[in-house]
C-alpha positions as CSV (number, residue, x, y, z in Angstrom):
1,M,-87.0,-75.9,165.4
2,P,-85.2,-74.3,162.4
3,P,-81.8,-72.8,163.1
4,R,-81.6,-69.0,163.4
5,I,-80.4,-67.1,160.4
6,N,-77.4,-64.9,160.8
7,L,-77.9,-61.8,158.7
8,F,-74.2,-60.9,158.6
9,T,-73.2,-64.3,157.3
10,A,-75.9,-64.3,154.7
11,S,-74.6,-61.0,153.3
12,K,-71.1,-62.5,153.0
13,A,-72.4,-65.5,151.3
14,L,-73.9,-63.4,148.5
15,P,-71.2,-60.9,147.6
16,A,-72.4,-60.5,144.0
17,F,-75.7,-59.2,145.0
18,R,-74.5,-56.8,147.7
19,P,-76.3,-53.5,147.3
20,S,-74.4,-50.3,146.5
21,T,-73.2,-47.9,149.2
22,S,-75.8,-45.3,148.2
23,S,-78.6,-47.7,149.5
24,S,-80.0,-47.3,152.9
25,I,-79.3,-49.6,155.8
26,C,-82.9,-50.7,155.7
27,S,-82.3,-52.2,152.3
28,R,-79.4,-54.3,153.8
29,L,-81.6,-55.7,156.6
30,S,-84.5,-56.5,154.3
31,I,-85.0,-60.2,153.4
32,N,-88.3,-60.1,151.4
33,R,-87.2,-57.2,149.3
34,P,-85.7,-58.0,145.8
35,L,-82.0,-57.8,145.9
36,A,-81.8,-56.0,142.5
37,A,-84.1,-53.2,143.6
38,S,-83.2,-49.7,142.4
39,P,-81.9,-47.2,144.9
40,V,-84.3,-44.6,146.5
41,P,-84.1,-41.3,144.6
42,A,-82.7,-38.4,146.5
43,Q,-85.1,-35.6,147.6
44,R,-85.0,-32.4,145.5
45,R,-83.8,-29.3,147.4
46,W,-84.8,-25.8,146.4
47,N,-81.9,-23.4,146.3
48,S,-81.3,-19.8,145.1
49,S,-78.7,-20.6,142.5
50,K,-79.3,-20.2,138.8
51,S,-78.2,-23.7,138.0
52,D,-81.8,-25.0,137.9
53,E,-83.9,-22.2,136.4
54,K,-86.7,-24.6,135.6
55,D,-87.2,-25.6,139.2
56,V,-87.2,-22.0,140.3
57,S,-89.9,-21.1,137.8
58,E,-92.1,-24.0,139.0
59,R,-91.7,-22.9,142.6
60,P,-95.1,-21.7,144.1
61,K,-95.2,-18.0,144.8
62,A,-96.2,-16.2,147.9
63,P,-99.4,-14.1,148.0
64,T,-97.5,-10.8,148.1
65,E,-95.0,-11.5,145.4
66,D,-97.4,-10.8,142.5
67,Q,-98.1,-7.1,142.7
68,L,-101.5,-5.8,141.6
69,P,-101.5,-3.7,138.4
70,H,-101.7,0.1,138.7
71,I,-105.1,1.7,138.7
72,S,-104.6,3.2,135.3
73,E,-103.5,-0.2,133.9
74,E,-106.5,-1.9,135.5
75,A,-108.8,0.8,134.0
76,A,-107.2,0.2,130.6
77,Q,-107.9,-3.5,130.9
78,M,-111.5,-3.0,131.9
79,D,-112.1,-0.6,129.1
80,K,-110.4,-3.0,126.7
81,I,-112.8,-5.8,127.8
82,L,-115.9,-3.6,127.6
83,H,-115.2,-1.5,124.5
84,G,-112.3,-3.3,122.8
85,K,-110.0,-0.3,122.8
86,K,-106.3,-0.4,123.2
87,Y,-104.2,2.2,124.9
88,A,-100.5,2.9,124.8
89,A,-98.1,1.9,127.6
90,G,-98.2,5.3,129.4
91,S,-101.8,6.3,128.5
92,S,-105.1,5.3,130.3
93,P,-108.7,6.3,130.0
94,E,-109.8,9.5,131.7
95,L,-110.7,8.4,135.2
96,E,-112.0,11.7,136.7
97,Q,-114.5,12.3,134.0
98,G,-116.8,9.4,134.7
99,T,-119.0,7.8,132.1
100,P,-119.7,10.0,129.1
101,I,-123.3,10.9,128.5
102,A,-123.0,10.5,124.8
103,E,-121.9,6.9,125.1
104,I,-124.9,6.2,127.4
105,L,-127.3,7.9,125.1
106,Q,-126.0,6.0,122.1
107,R,-127.4,2.8,123.6
108,D,-130.9,4.3,123.9
109,E,-132.2,6.0,120.7
110,E,-135.4,7.1,122.4
111,A,-133.5,9.0,125.1
112,L,-131.2,10.5,122.5
113,K,-134.3,12.1,120.7
114,H,-135.7,13.6,123.9
115,M,-132.4,14.8,125.2
116,P,-132.5,18.5,126.6
117,K,-131.4,21.2,124.2
118,V,-128.6,22.3,126.5
119,M,-127.0,18.9,126.3
120,Q,-127.5,18.7,122.5
121,D,-125.8,22.0,122.0
122,Q,-122.9,21.0,124.3
123,L,-122.4,17.7,122.5
124,K,-122.4,19.4,119.1
125,R,-119.9,22.0,120.4
126,S,-117.6,19.4,121.9
127,S,-117.4,17.5,118.6
128,G,-117.1,14.1,120.1
129,T,-114.8,14.9,123.1
130,R,-115.7,13.8,126.6
131,S,-116.9,17.3,127.7
132,F,-120.3,16.0,129.0
133,S,-119.8,13.5,131.8
134,T,-121.5,12.2,134.9
135,F,-118.7,13.6,137.1
136,T,-120.1,16.6,139.0
137,R,-116.9,18.6,139.3
138,R,-117.2,19.5,135.6
139,Y,-120.3,21.5,136.2
140,Q,-118.9,23.6,139.1
141,P,-117.5,26.4,136.8
142,E,-120.8,26.5,134.9
143,L,-122.8,27.0,138.1
144,Q,-120.6,29.9,139.0
145,G,-121.4,31.6,135.7
146,Q,-118.3,30.6,133.7
147,D,-118.5,29.3,130.1
148,L,-122.3,29.0,130.1
149,P,-123.4,27.5,126.8
150,D,-127.1,28.4,127.1
151,P,-129.0,31.5,128.3
152,S,-131.3,29.4,130.4
153,A,-128.3,28.1,132.4
154,A,-127.2,31.7,132.9
155,V,-130.6,32.5,134.3
156,V,-130.4,29.6,136.7
157,A,-126.9,30.7,137.9
158,N,-128.1,34.2,138.5
159,M,-131.0,32.9,140.6
160,I,-128.7,30.8,142.6
161,S,-126.4,33.8,143.2
162,Q,-129.3,36.0,144.2
163,V,-130.6,33.4,146.7
164,N,-127.1,33.0,148.2
165,Q,-126.8,36.8,148.5
166,E,-130.2,37.1,150.3
167,V,-129.3,34.3,152.7
168,A,-126.0,36.0,153.4
169,E,-127.7,39.3,154.2
170,L,-130.3,37.7,156.4
171,H,-127.9,35.4,158.2
172,P,-124.4,36.8,158.0
173,G,-121.7,34.2,158.2
174,L,-124.1,31.3,157.5
175,K,-124.4,29.5,154.2
176,F,-127.9,28.3,154.9
177,P,-130.7,29.7,157.1
178,A,-130.4,29.1,160.8
179,P,-132.6,26.3,162.2
180,E,-135.7,27.2,164.2
181,T,-135.2,26.7,167.9
182,L,-137.8,26.0,170.5
183,P,-138.8,28.6,173.1
184,K,-137.1,28.4,176.4
185,T,-140.2,27.2,178.2
186,E,-140.4,24.2,175.8
187,N,-137.2,22.7,177.2
188,F,-138.9,21.8,180.5
189,R,-141.8,19.6,179.5
190,T,-143.7,17.5,182.0
191,R,-144.9,14.0,181.4
192,Y,-148.3,14.5,183.0
193,D,-150.7,17.4,183.5
194,P,-149.6,19.6,186.4
195,L,-152.8,19.0,188.4
196,L,-152.8,15.2,187.6
197,D,-149.2,14.9,188.8
198,Q,-149.9,16.9,192.0
199,F,-153.0,14.8,192.7
200,T,-151.1,11.6,192.2
201,K,-148.3,12.6,194.6
202,L,-150.9,13.4,197.3
203,L,-152.5,10.0,196.8
204,M,-149.2,8.3,197.4
205,Q,-148.8,6.4,200.6
206,D,-145.6,5.0,202.1
207,G,-143.6,6.3,199.1
208,K,-145.3,3.8,196.6
209,L,-145.6,5.9,193.5
210,S,-146.6,3.1,191.2
211,K,-149.5,2.2,193.3
212,A,-150.6,5.8,193.4
213,Q,-150.5,6.0,189.6
214,K,-152.7,2.9,189.4
215,N,-155.2,4.5,191.8
216,M,-155.1,7.7,189.7
217,S,-155.8,5.6,186.5
218,F,-158.8,4.0,188.3
219,I,-160.1,7.4,189.3
220,L,-159.9,8.7,185.8
221,D,-161.6,5.6,184.4
222,H,-164.4,6.0,186.9
223,L,-164.9,9.7,186.0
224,R,-165.0,8.7,182.3
225,T,-167.5,5.9,182.7
226,A,-169.7,7.5,185.3
227,S,-173.0,9.2,184.4
228,P,-172.9,12.9,183.8
229,P,-173.2,14.9,187.1
230,Q,-176.4,16.5,188.2
231,P,-175.4,20.1,189.1
232,H,-176.5,21.7,192.3
233,P,-178.2,25.1,191.8
234,K,-176.1,26.8,194.5
235,R,-172.8,24.9,194.2
236,L,-172.0,25.0,190.5
237,L,-168.6,24.1,189.0
238,L,-166.5,26.6,187.2
239,P,-167.5,27.6,183.7
240,G,-166.5,24.9,181.2
241,P,-168.1,22.3,178.9
242,P,-171.7,21.3,179.4
243,G,-172.4,18.6,182.0
244,P,-173.1,15.7,179.6
245,Q,-169.7,16.4,177.9
246,L,-167.5,16.4,181.0
247,P,-167.0,12.6,181.2
248,L,-165.5,12.7,177.7
249,N,-162.4,14.5,179.1
250,P,-161.7,13.1,182.5
251,V,-158.6,15.2,183.1
252,L,-160.6,18.4,182.5
253,Y,-163.4,17.0,184.6
254,L,-161.0,16.5,187.5
255,T,-159.5,20.0,187.0
256,L,-162.9,21.6,187.2
257,I,-163.8,19.7,190.4
258,V,-160.6,20.6,192.2
259,D,-160.5,24.3,191.2
260,S,-164.2,24.7,192.0
261,V,-163.7,23.8,195.7
262,A,-160.2,25.2,196.1
263,P,-160.2,28.1,198.6
264,L,-158.8,31.5,197.7
265,I,-157.3,32.3,201.1
266,K,-156.1,30.6,204.3
267,I,-156.5,31.8,207.9
268,R,-153.3,32.6,209.8
269,Q,-153.4,33.0,213.6
270,Q,-151.1,35.8,214.8
271,K,-150.6,36.8,218.4
272,G,-149.8,40.2,219.9
273,I,-151.2,42.4,217.2
274,A,-154.2,43.6,219.2
275,G,-152.3,43.7,222.5
276,G,-151.9,41.0,225.0
277,G,-151.7,37.3,224.1
278,A,-154.9,37.0,222.1
279,A,-154.5,35.5,218.6
280,V,-156.0,37.4,215.7
281,Q,-157.2,35.7,212.5
282,I,-155.6,37.2,209.4
283,P,-156.6,36.1,205.8
284,V,-153.6,35.3,203.6
285,P,-154.1,34.8,199.8
286,L,-152.9,31.5,198.2
287,A,-151.2,30.7,195.0
288,L,-152.7,28.3,192.5
289,R,-150.7,25.3,193.5
290,Q,-151.4,26.0,197.2
291,R,-155.1,26.3,196.5
292,R,-155.2,23.0,194.7
293,R,-153.2,21.3,197.4
294,T,-155.7,22.4,200.0
295,A,-158.7,21.2,198.0
296,I,-157.1,17.8,197.2
297,R,-156.4,17.3,200.9
298,W,-160.0,18.1,201.8
299,I,-161.3,15.6,199.2
300,I,-159.0,12.8,200.4
301,D,-160.0,13.4,204.1
302,A,-163.7,13.4,203.2
303,S,-163.3,10.1,201.3
304,D,-162.0,8.4,204.4
305,K,-165.5,8.6,205.9
306,R,-166.9,6.5,203.1
307,R,-167.4,2.8,203.4
308,D,-166.3,1.7,199.9
309,S,-164.0,-1.3,199.5
310,T,-160.9,0.3,198.1
311,F,-159.2,3.7,198.6
312,A,-159.3,4.6,194.9
313,Q,-163.1,3.8,194.8
314,R,-163.7,6.1,197.8
315,V,-161.8,9.0,196.2
316,A,-163.6,8.6,192.9
317,N,-167.0,8.6,194.5
318,E,-166.1,11.7,196.6
319,L,-165.1,13.5,193.4
320,V,-168.5,12.8,191.8
321,S,-170.3,14.0,195.0
322,V,-168.2,17.2,194.8
323,A,-169.2,17.7,191.2
324,E,-172.9,17.3,192.2
325,G,-172.6,19.6,195.3
326,R,-173.3,16.9,197.9
327,S,-169.8,16.8,199.5
328,G,-168.8,18.4,202.8
329,V,-165.8,20.0,201.0
330,W,-168.1,22.8,199.9
331,D,-168.9,23.5,203.6
332,K,-165.2,23.8,204.4
333,R,-164.6,26.2,201.6
334,E,-167.5,28.4,202.6
335,A,-166.3,28.4,206.3
336,V,-162.8,29.5,205.3
337,H,-164.2,32.3,203.1
338,K,-166.5,33.5,205.9
339,L,-163.6,33.7,208.3
340,G,-161.6,35.6,205.8
341,V,-164.3,38.2,205.2
342,S,-164.7,38.7,209.0
343,G,-161.0,39.0,209.4
344,R,-160.4,41.7,206.8
345,S,-160.2,44.4,209.4
346,N,-157.2,42.7,211.0
347,L,-155.1,43.3,207.9
348,S,-154.5,47.0,208.9
349,M,-153.2,46.0,212.3
350,A,-150.9,43.5,210.7
351,M,-149.5,46.1,208.3
352,Q,-149.0,48.6,211.2
353,R,-147.1,45.9,213.2
354,R,-144.6,45.5,210.4
């Protein structure tokens, strides 16, 4: 086994090759490294002194150190690149005037020939200045009737002033005419037809509106696809389209059926008018919605006696039978009207009682 090497004794044995004091400790402890190696260069430190101006110039700059050029200088640079013009230090191209029309038309000879006469006269009068521009503010004084170069422009300005005056007279305080508003009744629009909505609500059972709407859709489809009704000579529907055309409009078809069997009155029992405890029948007129409600109730009650499979099918068949005059709803209507006619004499007693 070879003897161990003492690093401290080895360094004393070679005094001539001892590294300088500026070398690191790692260089003293290294054996495989050449003894005559050059020292490690010191790291460069950035400072704010002016002793090393070259290093300061090479230092990377922050994003906010280089300020952007002023807008006038930027515009001067852009114009220099596009047109090759040079401006003085304090001057810049006219930013508010936009692109001159003359410079645009110089690129297109065909457009220059067909240029309007007003613009030709303005360009001639301006003698090369930037009086004609795409900036709209330059035309505001001309629209107000100031410095008008052409009589046609004056006519246009007069027309504009006359229109503004008429509008001011019709609508004082408004620059433009007031918008048209809808009538008050148009603000309350319904999604369905009034009768259709009322019929659907009366078809509803256990609060299931969606199911009632499906039944109503089935009833309308049945009325639309069924054959035209065969009218009864004594039980005719209200005046409307001819019978063969009724299925084309199922909502109108349903309205005619309900309104035809709707009673005009109802019978109210009132006691004590004629003396004693006997009840007297008094006819009371009904409103449109009340009449329709009574007729729909009669139709639904009459459909319960049918033997069809579904509720919607029974109601649809009952409506067709009403249109043809075969339903018992007609008998109920005639009975109510007969009682009302016989009870007309009781109206005078009811008025005296009040």
